[in-house]
SELUMSE-935878 format. One line per field, with one value per residue: residue in one letter; chain; x, y, z of N, C-alpha, C in turn. Coordinates in pm, 1 decimal, padded with zeros to 6 digits, m for minus. Layout:
type <- [a, ...]
mol <- [A, ...]
nu <- [X, ...]
nv <- [Y, ...]
nw <- [Z, ...]
cau <- [X, ...]
cav <- [Y, ...]
caw <- [Z, ...]
cu <- [X, ...]
cv <- [Y, ...]
cw <- [Z, ...]
//
This chain:
type <- [m, e, n, d, i, i, a, y, l, s, k, y, i, p, i, t, e, e, l, k, e, a, i, i, k, s, e, f, i, k, r, f, r, k, g, t, l, l, l, e, e, g, m, l, s, n, e, c, f, f, i, i, k, g, c, v, r, c, f, y, i, k, d, g, e, e, r, t, t, e, f, y, t, e, e, e, a, v, t, p, s, a, y, g, q, k, i, p, s, e, y, y, i, e, c, i, e, d, t, i, a, g, v, g, t, p, e, l, e, t, e, m, y, r, k, f, p, q, i, e, s, l, n, r, a, l, g, e, a, i, m, a, k, f, q, d, s, f, a, g, f, k, m, a, s, p, e, e, r, y, l, n, l, l, k, t, r, p, d, l, l, q, r, a, p, q, h, q, i, a, s, y, l, g, i, k, p, e, s, l, s, r, i, r, k, r, t, m, a, k, k, n]
mol <- [A, A, A, A, A, A, A, A, A, A, A, A, A, A, A, A, A, A, A, A, A, A, A, A, A, A, A, A, A, A, A, A, A, A, A, A, A, A, A, A, A, A, A, A, A, A, A, A, A, A, A, A, A, A, A, A, A, A, A, A, A, A, A, A, A, A, A, A, A, A, A, A, A, A, A, A, A, A, A, A, A, A, A, A, A, A, A, A, A, A, A, A, A, A, A, A, A, A, A, A, A, A, A, A, A, A, A, A, A, A, A, A, A, A, A, A, A, A, A, A, A, A, A, A, A, A, A, A, A, A, A, A, A, A, A, A, A, A, A, A, A, A, A, A, A, A, A, A, A, A, A, A, A, A, A, A, A, A, A, A, A, A, A, A, A, A, A, A, A, A, A, A, A, A, A, A, A, A, A, A, A, A, A, A, A, A, A, A, A, A, A, A]
nu <- [06826.8, 06823.2, 06553.8, 06484.0, 06587.9, 06438.6, 06179.0, 06205.1, 06262.5, 06027.7, 05851.2, 05874.9, 05890.6, 05737.7, 05822.7, 05945.1, 05947.3, 06176.7, 06351.4, 06366.2, 06491.9, 06736.6, 06841.9, 06871.7, 07057.6, 07279.2, 07476.3, 07558.7, 07527.4, 07687.1, 07875.3, 08006.6, 08246.1, 08228.4, 08408.9, 08526.4, 08666.4, 08502.1, 08562.9, 08845.0, 09026.4, 09175.8, 09141.9, 08997.5, 08655.7, 08473.1, 08254.6, 07916.6, 07673.7, 07400.1, 07237.7, 07141.4, 07133.0, 07265.6, 07505.0, 07664.8, 07918.3, 08018.8, 08316.6, 08558.6, 08906.8, 09040.1, 09285.0, 09402.2, 09187.9, 08890.1, 08595.6, 08270.1, 08028.5, 07794.6, 07554.0, 07451.3, 07186.4, 06965.8, 06797.4, 06904.6, 07092.8, 07436.4, 07625.8, 07923.7, 08055.4, 08230.3, 08180.7, 08247.6, 08388.2, 08658.8, 08807.1, 09000.1, 08888.1, 08791.3, 08729.4, 08631.6, 08454.0, 08302.9, 08214.8, 08026.8, 07897.1, 07853.3, 07774.6, 07541.0, 07522.2, 07405.7, 07614.4, 07710.7, 07845.0, 07974.3, 07980.9, 07807.4, 07570.6, 07534.1, 07492.6, 07256.3, 07080.1, 07064.8, 06942.0, 06713.4, 06533.0, 06364.0, 06497.4, 06675.8, 06506.9, 06408.1, 06641.6, 06685.6, 06456.9, 06493.9, 06737.4, 06661.1, 06485.5, 06659.1, 06835.1, 06663.3, 06597.7, 06850.1, 06905.5, 06705.7, 06776.8, 07038.9, 06995.0, 06836.1, 07020.7, 07225.2, 07090.9, 07029.3, 07090.2, 07347.2, 07211.9, 06952.4, 07007.5, 07077.7, 06833.1, 06672.7, 06795.4, 06743.5, 06469.5, 06428.5, 06609.1, 06649.5, 06761.1, 07029.0, 07160.4, 07195.6, 07341.0, 07576.1, 07901.0, 07941.4, 08131.6, 08139.6, 07879.4, 07879.4, 08070.9, 07933.4, 07725.3, 07865.5, 08001.0, 08194.3, 08261.2, 08222.7, 08048.4, 07824.8, 07760.9, 07682.0, 07457.7, 07292.2, 07248.6, 07108.1, 06882.0, 06771.8, 06716.7, 06516.7, 06311.7, 06247.8]
nv <- [06460.1, 06184.0, 06140.4, 06179.7, 05951.4, 05756.1, 05826.6, 05773.3, 05493.5, 05402.8, 05405.8, 05163.4, 04956.1, 04866.2, 05072.2, 05004.4, 05114.5, 05024.3, 04979.0, 05237.5, 05366.7, 05229.5, 05319.2, 05591.7, 05583.7, 05465.3, 05622.8, 05644.3, 05840.0, 06080.5, 06377.7, 06531.3, 06730.3, 06938.4, 06816.9, 06607.1, 06287.2, 05994.3, 05744.8, 05607.1, 05521.9, 05206.2, 05179.1, 04974.0, 04904.8, 04950.2, 05074.1, 05184.0, 05421.7, 05631.6, 05889.3, 06170.1, 06446.3, 06647.8, 06604.0, 06358.8, 06221.9, 05963.5, 05863.5, 05774.6, 05767.6, 05798.6, 05770.7, 05998.7, 06167.2, 06272.1, 06080.1, 06098.8, 05885.8, 05861.4, 06041.0, 06098.9, 06183.5, 06321.2, 06073.5, 05854.3, 05558.2, 05475.8, 05230.7, 05091.6, 04887.9, 04685.3, 04660.2, 04557.6, 04332.0, 04308.7, 04388.4, 04599.7, 04928.0, 05051.0, 05303.2, 05642.5, 05808.9, 06105.6, 06388.9, 06643.9, 06849.2, 06989.4, 06724.7, 06511.2, 06194.0, 05859.4, 05610.0, 05291.8, 04971.1, 04641.5, 04505.3, 04655.9, 04620.4, 04340.3, 04323.0, 04478.2, 04328.7, 04097.9, 04187.1, 04311.2, 04162.4, 04247.9, 04447.7, 04325.6, 04218.5, 04458.7, 04576.0, 04399.5, 04445.4, 04717.7, 04701.9, 04555.9, 04741.3, 04953.4, 04831.0, 04778.5, 05041.6, 05139.4, 04966.6, 05039.1, 05308.3, 05285.0, 05146.8, 05334.6, 05542.8, 05434.6, 05412.8, 05669.3, 05988.1, 06239.9, 06487.7, 06399.7, 06266.9, 06484.2, 06626.4, 06437.4, 06430.0, 06690.7, 06672.4, 06461.5, 06495.9, 06776.8, 06929.7, 06857.6, 07005.4, 07248.1, 07185.6, 07044.4, 07094.1, 07214.5, 07080.7, 06831.3, 06743.9, 06732.2, 06529.6, 06317.1, 06290.4, 06195.4, 06358.3, 06640.6, 06950.0, 07171.0, 07071.8, 07026.6, 07288.9, 07383.7, 07219.9, 07307.1, 07573.0, 07531.6, 07404.3, 07606.3, 07796.4, 07664.5, 07670.2, 07937.1]
nw <- [05501.9, 05512.5, 05512.9, 05246.1, 05123.3, 05257.0, 05174.3, 04900.3, 04900.3, 05011.6, 04803.9, 04691.1, 04883.4, 05199.1, 05472.3, 05774.9, 06119.6, 06243.3, 06025.2, 05924.7, 06140.8, 06135.5, 05891.7, 05944.7, 06155.6, 06038.5, 05923.1, 05656.7, 05474.5, 05285.6, 05213.1, 04923.5, 04761.0, 04469.0, 04191.9, 04322.6, 04294.4, 04290.8, 04214.3, 04056.2, 03759.0, 03774.4, 04048.6, 04308.5, 04306.1, 04563.8, 04661.1, 04628.5, 04512.4, 04601.6, 04467.9, 04633.9, 04627.5, 04376.8, 04105.7, 03916.3, 03712.8, 03485.0, 03333.9, 03082.3, 03001.6, 02697.9, 02459.1, 02569.3, 02603.2, 02765.2, 02789.3, 02830.1, 02962.9, 03108.9, 03309.1, 03640.9, 03850.8, 04101.4, 04293.5, 04162.8, 04118.4, 04143.3, 04050.4, 04025.4, 03758.3, 03837.6, 04102.8, 04427.4, 04342.0, 04348.9, 04128.2, 03928.4, 03842.6, 03521.1, 03459.3, 03553.8, 03817.8, 03884.2, 04082.4, 03955.7, 04060.0, 04389.9, 04599.3, 04761.8, 04889.3, 04944.4, 05058.9, 04984.8, 05077.5, 05010.3, 05256.9, 05421.5, 05277.3, 05305.7, 05580.8, 05605.3, 05442.9, 05595.2, 05830.6, 05729.8, 05518.0, 05311.2, 05179.0, 05005.4, 04805.9, 04714.7, 04607.0, 04396.4, 04236.3, 04176.3, 04040.4, 03812.2, 03695.0, 03643.4, 03463.8, 03245.3, 03173.5, 03091.5, 02877.9, 02691.9, 02658.6, 02556.3, 02313.8, 02177.2, 02160.8, 02000.1, 01756.7, 01682.6, 01523.3, 01580.5, 01618.2, 01677.6, 01916.2, 02078.7, 02078.2, 02204.2, 02456.1, 02534.6, 02559.3, 02748.9, 02962.5, 03036.9, 03242.2, 03262.4, 03069.6, 03186.8, 03407.7, 03355.6, 03212.1, 02874.9, 02712.5, 02829.3, 02789.3, 02509.8, 02472.6, 02594.1, 02412.2, 02202.9, 02026.6, 01903.2, 02081.5, 01908.3, 01717.2, 01874.4, 01936.3, 01680.3, 01636.2, 01843.8, 01763.1, 01520.6, 01623.1, 01784.8, 01583.2, 01442.0, 01625.7, 01636.9]
cau <- [06863.6, 06777.0, 06411.3, 06475.3, 06609.5, 06323.4, 06067.1, 06230.8, 06246.4, 05887.4, 05779.2, 05893.2, 05866.9, 05694.1, 05934.9, 05912.9, 06020.2, 06307.7, 06432.5, 06386.8, 06592.6, 06864.5, 06890.3, 06914.2, 07175.6, 07387.9, 07577.9, 07611.7, 07508.0, 07809.6, 07880.6, 08125.9, 08263.1, 08243.3, 08543.2, 08571.3, 08662.5, 08450.2, 08630.3, 08944.8, 09076.0, 09275.1, 09099.1, 08893.5, 08528.3, 08413.6, 08143.0, 07812.3, 07621.9, 07263.5, 07246.1, 07030.8, 07136.3, 07389.1, 07522.4, 07786.8, 07935.5, 08109.9, 08391.8, 08681.2, 09008.2, 09085.4, 09375.4, 09424.1, 09066.2, 08779.8, 08474.4, 08161.2, 07933.8, 07666.6, 07534.5, 07357.5, 07133.9, 06882.1, 06724.2, 06965.2, 07198.6, 07560.4, 07691.4, 08030.1, 08039.9, 08312.2, 08151.6, 08262.3, 08446.3, 08805.3, 08859.6, 09025.4, 08797.6, 08843.9, 08679.7, 08626.6, 08325.3, 08336.3, 08106.3, 08038.5, 07837.1, 07854.8, 07683.4, 07508.7, 07489.2, 07414.6, 07728.8, 07699.7, 07957.8, 07926.1, 07961.5, 07684.7, 07459.1, 07516.2, 07432.6, 07118.3, 07002.0, 07043.1, 06845.3, 06592.1, 06529.7, 06291.0, 06592.8, 06732.0, 06409.9, 06404.7, 06758.5, 06663.5, 06357.9, 06557.9, 06837.2, 06591.0, 06433.5, 06774.1, 06884.6, 06568.6, 06614.2, 06974.6, 06894.5, 06627.9, 06856.6, 07151.2, 06943.1, 06797.7, 07143.0, 07294.2, 07013.1, 07001.5, 07194.3, 07386.4, 07105.8, 06843.8, 07054.7, 07066.0, 06690.3, 06624.1, 06847.2, 06667.0, 06334.2, 06422.9, 06693.4, 06689.8, 06840.7, 07171.8, 07215.9, 07230.3, 07423.4, 07704.6, 07970.6, 07906.9, 08224.2, 08100.0, 07756.0, 07921.5, 08134.8, 07824.6, 07650.5, 07955.5, 08038.6, 08285.9, 08188.8, 08185.4, 07929.3, 07713.2, 07727.1, 07606.8, 07326.8, 07213.0, 07207.9, 07002.4, 06761.9, 06715.5, 06664.1, 06391.5, 06210.4, 06210.7]
cav <- [06384.8, 06046.1, 06137.9, 06164.9, 05809.4, 05682.9, 05853.6, 05700.7, 05349.5, 05371.6, 05386.7, 05025.1, 04861.4, 04930.5, 05108.4, 04987.7, 05206.6, 04965.0, 05006.2, 05382.3, 05394.1, 05175.5, 05409.7, 05716.5, 05559.6, 05400.3, 05721.7, 05616.8, 05957.1, 06160.0, 06496.1, 06537.4, 06857.9, 06937.8, 06779.2, 06486.2, 06161.2, 05885.6, 05625.6, 05635.9, 05407.4, 05128.7, 05156.8, 04873.6, 04972.9, 04889.1, 05157.5, 05223.9, 05551.1, 05671.0, 06035.4, 06240.3, 06580.3, 06670.0, 06543.4, 06279.2, 06167.3, 05852.0, 05886.9, 05701.9, 05846.4, 05720.9, 05850.9, 06125.8, 06247.7, 06224.8, 06041.6, 06085.0, 05780.7, 05873.7, 06136.6, 06051.4, 06293.0, 06283.7, 05946.5, 05755.2, 05477.3, 05462.7, 05107.9, 05058.2, 04753.8, 04588.4, 04682.8, 04445.3, 04214.2, 04315.2, 04408.2, 04743.5, 05002.6, 05097.7, 05438.5, 05738.2, 05865.7, 06237.4, 06480.8, 06768.1, 06947.1, 06943.0, 06609.7, 06435.9, 06059.5, 05742.4, 05530.3, 05153.6, 04880.1, 04503.2, 04468.2, 04721.3, 04551.7, 04209.7, 04347.5, 04524.9, 04215.4, 04004.7, 04246.8, 04354.3, 04086.5, 04319.0, 04531.7, 04245.6, 04214.9, 04594.9, 04592.5, 04320.8, 04517.3, 04840.1, 04660.8, 04521.0, 04865.3, 05028.6, 04760.2, 04802.6, 05181.9, 05153.9, 04895.7, 05125.5, 05427.1, 05246.7, 05116.5, 05462.0, 05618.1, 05373.9, 05430.3, 05810.7, 06079.1, 06332.4, 06586.3, 06329.1, 06244.1, 06611.2, 06655.0, 06344.3, 06478.5, 06812.5, 06629.6, 06371.5, 06539.4, 06914.9, 06983.2, 06832.9, 07110.5, 07357.7, 07136.0, 06989.3, 07176.7, 07178.3, 06982.8, 06700.4, 06709.1, 06692.8, 06398.0, 06223.4, 06271.1, 06133.7, 06458.5, 06745.4, 07069.6, 07256.8, 07011.1, 07055.0, 07430.0, 07394.6, 07155.7, 07396.8, 07687.0, 07485.5, 07378.1, 07736.6, 07858.4, 07596.1, 07712.4, 08077.9]
caw <- [05384.3, 05529.9, 05476.7, 05100.7, 05093.4, 05309.9, 05083.1, 04775.8, 04925.5, 05043.2, 04677.5, 04649.3, 04993.1, 05323.9, 05558.7, 05916.8, 06208.1, 06266.5, 05906.8, 05923.0, 06243.5, 06088.0, 05786.6, 06009.3, 06238.5, 05965.4, 05886.0, 05524.0, 05388.9, 05284.4, 05126.8, 04838.7, 04692.3, 04323.2, 04149.6, 04392.4, 04219.4, 04373.9, 04165.1, 03953.3, 03684.0, 03848.1, 04186.9, 04331.5, 04331.8, 04681.6, 04705.6, 04534.1, 04555.5, 04569.8, 04464.3, 04699.7, 04569.2, 04303.3, 03974.0, 03906.2, 03578.2, 03462.8, 03210.7, 03051.7, 02931.1, 02582.6, 02376.4, 02638.0, 02597.8, 02849.0, 02716.1, 02926.9, 02924.5, 03179.3, 03417.3, 03742.9, 03931.9, 04214.9, 04295.0, 04074.1, 04179.0, 04068.7, 04093.4, 03929.2, 03700.6, 03910.7, 04245.1, 04519.0, 04277.3, 04358.2, 03992.9, 03911.2, 03756.4, 03393.0, 03437.2, 03663.3, 03857.0, 03936.8, 04117.7, 03879.6, 04150.2, 04527.9, 04596.1, 04883.1, 04841.9, 05030.2, 05014.1, 05028.5, 05058.5, 05018.3, 05397.0, 05467.8, 05211.6, 05369.4, 05712.8, 05586.7, 05392.3, 05705.9, 05923.5, 05659.7, 05391.8, 05205.0, 05105.4, 04897.1, 04695.7, 04662.6, 04519.8, 04275.3, 04154.5, 04126.0, 03941.5, 03687.8, 03636.0, 03591.4, 03344.9, 03136.0, 03133.1, 03016.7, 02749.9, 02603.3, 02632.1, 02470.6, 02179.9, 02116.6, 02135.6, 01885.7, 01634.2, 01657.9, 01474.8, 01688.1, 01643.3, 01746.5, 02053.6, 02149.2, 02097.4, 02305.9, 02583.9, 02562.8, 02597.4, 02863.8, 03074.8, 03008.5, 03353.0, 03239.8, 02985.5, 03277.1, 03518.7, 03309.5, 03112.0, 02737.5, 02654.8, 02881.6, 02717.6, 02374.1, 02485.9, 02623.1, 02287.2, 02105.3, 01926.5, 01947.2, 02127.8, 01794.5, 01656.7, 01965.8, 01918.0, 01554.2, 01656.7, 01929.2, 01680.5, 01429.6, 01703.3, 01821.8, 01461.8, 01408.4, 01723.0, 01609.9]
cu <- [06818.8, 06630.5, 06392.1, 06491.7, 06489.5, 06202.3, 06083.2, 06205.9, 06100.9, 05800.4, 05777.9, 05864.0, 05811.7, 05816.1, 05888.8, 05990.5, 06162.7, 06401.9, 06465.4, 06498.2, 06731.4, 06925.0, 06945.3, 07044.0, 07296.7, 07501.1, 07638.3, 07589.3, 07630.0, 07796.6, 08013.5, 08129.2, 08269.6, 08388.8, 08596.6, 08559.6, 08618.9, 08516.4, 08728.2, 08982.9, 09185.1, 09237.5, 09001.3, 08765.1, 08453.8, 08299.2, 08044.6, 07745.9, 07475.9, 07261.1, 07120.1, 07019.2, 07269.4, 07389.8, 07661.3, 07796.9, 08035.4, 08183.5, 08515.3, 08781.3, 09062.9, 09165.3, 09393.6, 09302.7, 08958.0, 08657.8, 08365.3, 08062.3, 07798.9, 07672.6, 07432.1, 07316.5, 07041.7, 06801.1, 06776.2, 07079.8, 07317.6, 07631.5, 07797.0, 08019.0, 08119.7, 08291.0, 08163.2, 08330.5, 08598.7, 08872.5, 08883.5, 08927.8, 08867.9, 08805.0, 08678.2, 08480.8, 08357.8, 08210.4, 08125.1, 07962.1, 07867.5, 07745.2, 07664.7, 07460.6, 07489.9, 07524.7, 07716.2, 07827.5, 07901.6, 07897.7, 07832.4, 07562.8, 07430.5, 07447.2, 07285.7, 07029.3, 06967.5, 06934.0, 06710.2, 06585.3, 06457.4, 06383.3, 06652.1, 06635.9, 06394.7, 06521.0, 06742.7, 06566.3, 06418.7, 06661.5, 06773.8, 06538.5, 06546.6, 06827.5, 06792.5, 06583.0, 06739.0, 06971.3, 06818.2, 06708.8, 06970.7, 07104.5, 06905.0, 06918.9, 07213.1, 07223.2, 06998.5, 07121.2, 07234.7, 07277.5, 06987.8, 06881.7, 07038.9, 06919.2, 06629.1, 06670.2, 06770.4, 06526.8, 06332.8, 06503.0, 06742.1, 06775.1, 06990.5, 07237.2, 07255.7, 07333.2, 07562.5, 07768.7, 07943.4, 08002.7, 08192.6, 07971.0, 07791.6, 07983.3, 08029.9, 07745.1, 07736.3, 07998.9, 08138.8, 08204.3, 08143.9, 08058.3, 07807.2, 07667.2, 07643.5, 07466.8, 07237.1, 07163.0, 07095.5, 06871.6, 06693.4, 06652.6, 06530.5, 06277.5, 06159.5, 06147.0]
cv <- [06239.4, 06033.6, 06123.2, 06018.4, 05727.4, 05702.8, 05776.8, 05550.8, 05312.4, 05361.6, 05239.5, 04921.2, 04936.5, 04955.2, 05097.8, 05091.6, 05156.1, 04992.8, 05154.9, 05421.1, 05346.2, 05266.2, 05537.5, 05696.8, 05508.6, 05493.9, 05695.6, 05732.8, 06046.7, 06276.0, 06495.8, 06672.4, 06836.0, 06906.4, 06654.5, 06365.7, 06051.2, 05753.2, 05669.2, 05507.0, 05338.1, 05101.4, 05040.0, 04947.9, 04900.4, 04972.5, 05177.6, 05347.2, 05566.6, 05823.0, 06095.9, 06380.7, 06595.4, 06599.1, 06481.3, 06230.3, 06053.3, 05882.7, 05798.0, 05802.7, 05756.5, 05813.4, 05991.0, 06215.9, 06187.0, 06194.5, 06008.7, 05981.6, 05791.4, 05985.5, 06075.7, 06170.5, 06235.8, 06156.7, 05845.6, 05685.5, 05468.3, 05339.4, 05071.6, 04912.8, 04648.2, 04600.3, 04553.1, 04322.2, 04210.0, 04318.8, 04558.5, 04806.4, 05042.5, 05243.2, 05519.5, 05773.3, 05994.2, 06316.2, 06608.2, 06881.0, 06900.0, 06838.5, 06551.6, 06299.4, 05959.7, 05655.6, 05390.6, 05076.7, 04738.1, 04460.4, 04528.3, 04652.8, 04417.8, 04224.6, 04387.8, 04411.9, 04118.5, 04058.0, 04275.4, 04285.4, 04158.9, 04409.1, 04454.4, 04239.0, 04353.6, 04615.9, 04516.5, 04394.8, 04644.3, 04807.8, 04627.1, 04645.4, 04947.0, 04963.8, 04784.8, 04945.3, 05198.6, 05079.4, 04979.7, 05247.8, 05396.4, 05219.7, 05245.3, 05544.8, 05565.7, 05402.7, 05577.1, 05884.4, 06169.9, 06435.6, 06521.5, 06299.2, 06370.7, 06642.1, 06562.9, 06386.7, 06602.6, 06777.9, 06552.8, 06418.9, 06683.2, 06977.1, 06964.9, 06943.7, 07232.9, 07314.5, 07090.1, 07083.6, 07123.9, 07075.6, 06841.7, 06652.4, 06660.3, 06553.2, 06289.7, 06189.6, 06208.3, 06227.9, 06556.6, 06867.3, 07161.5, 07203.2, 07036.4, 07198.5, 07449.7, 07334.8, 07246.4, 07516.7, 07647.9, 07463.8, 07507.5, 07805.6, 07796.7, 07637.8, 07852.5, 08091.6]
cw <- [05393.4, 05488.2, 05326.3, 05060.3, 05139.1, 05219.1, 04952.5, 04794.2, 04949.2, 04917.5, 04637.9, 04756.9, 05113.4, 05414.0, 05704.8, 05997.4, 06232.3, 06148.4, 05898.0, 06021.6, 06199.0, 05980.8, 05849.2, 06087.5, 06160.8, 05925.0, 05748.2, 05427.6, 05401.7, 05186.8, 05051.2, 04767.7, 04541.6, 04288.8, 04218.5, 04301.0, 04315.8, 04337.0, 04056.4, 03881.8, 03765.2, 03993.4, 04193.7, 04365.2, 04443.3, 04738.2, 04591.0, 04593.8, 04514.8, 04580.8, 04526.7, 04640.9, 04498.3, 04169.4, 03966.3, 03762.5, 03579.3, 03333.2, 03203.7, 02997.5, 02821.7, 02492.8, 02435.5, 02645.7, 02687.9, 02762.5, 02817.6, 02877.4, 02995.1, 03281.3, 03512.6, 03828.0, 04040.1, 04189.4, 04193.1, 04146.2, 04085.0, 04125.1, 03990.2, 03883.0, 03775.8, 04062.3, 04325.5, 04461.9, 04282.4, 04220.3, 03975.9, 03811.4, 03627.0, 03367.3, 03565.9, 03692.4, 03932.1, 03971.6, 04035.7, 03948.4, 04291.9, 04538.1, 04734.9, 04836.0, 04957.3, 04973.4, 05072.9, 05002.1, 05062.2, 05163.0, 05452.7, 05407.2, 05278.5, 05504.5, 05699.6, 05534.3, 05505.3, 05798.8, 05858.4, 05522.8, 05277.7, 05123.5, 04987.7, 04778.6, 04633.1, 04566.1, 04389.4, 04180.8, 04095.4, 04019.1, 03807.6, 03618.0, 03573.7, 03463.8, 03225.0, 03082.6, 03047.6, 02883.5, 02649.3, 02561.7, 02534.9, 02328.2, 02106.7, 02077.9, 02010.9, 01753.6, 01593.0, 01598.7, 01591.2, 01720.6, 01715.6, 01892.0, 02137.1, 02178.1, 02202.1, 02445.4, 02628.1, 02614.3, 02730.0, 02984.7, 03054.2, 03118.7, 03330.5, 03158.9, 03068.8, 03382.0, 03476.9, 03208.5, 02970.5, 02676.9, 02706.9, 02814.3, 02577.5, 02377.3, 02508.3, 02496.7, 02177.0, 01995.2, 01987.4, 01993.1, 02014.4, 01727.5, 01743.4, 01949.3, 01791.2, 01569.5, 01739.7, 01849.1, 01585.4, 01504.7, 01742.4, 01699.7, 01423.0, 01500.8, 01692.1, 01478.6]
//
């Protein structure tokens, strides 16, 4: 599993043997069972995650109802908005599949930045790329109809339709499960 992280990082920075060894020895890769809550509302978010294998979702509970805001899969970082700030979380992060992830903490980051300054510039570049992706995604989401949102999801992240329960997909799209069912039927009818 460490090799997956090393391969991913090497897309952005040169990986020295010393850095490779530090990643392997750090023991920051952890396994989580499906259903594990990585973060709960009210908890301090002192961990961030890099998904190596699996699927994780972020959701809020509003008026007693779960509202999914994002899914994270392989090679995606999950950094809670209040990470390392000693502010209670307003949402939940849950593994919806058995998941293997690199788990970071502010202390681990500080240590790695001190030993390997190139990691700090890597994090900055990755943060900027993630922010740009989410800005584009959010703008597209706000402008689209529910059917357009579904078609976009089908085009850009078809794996989610097999990995996440339909009620979570519907919540993510901002619709009820019955509406998702109707949209799926219309989409299938148009294909045939």
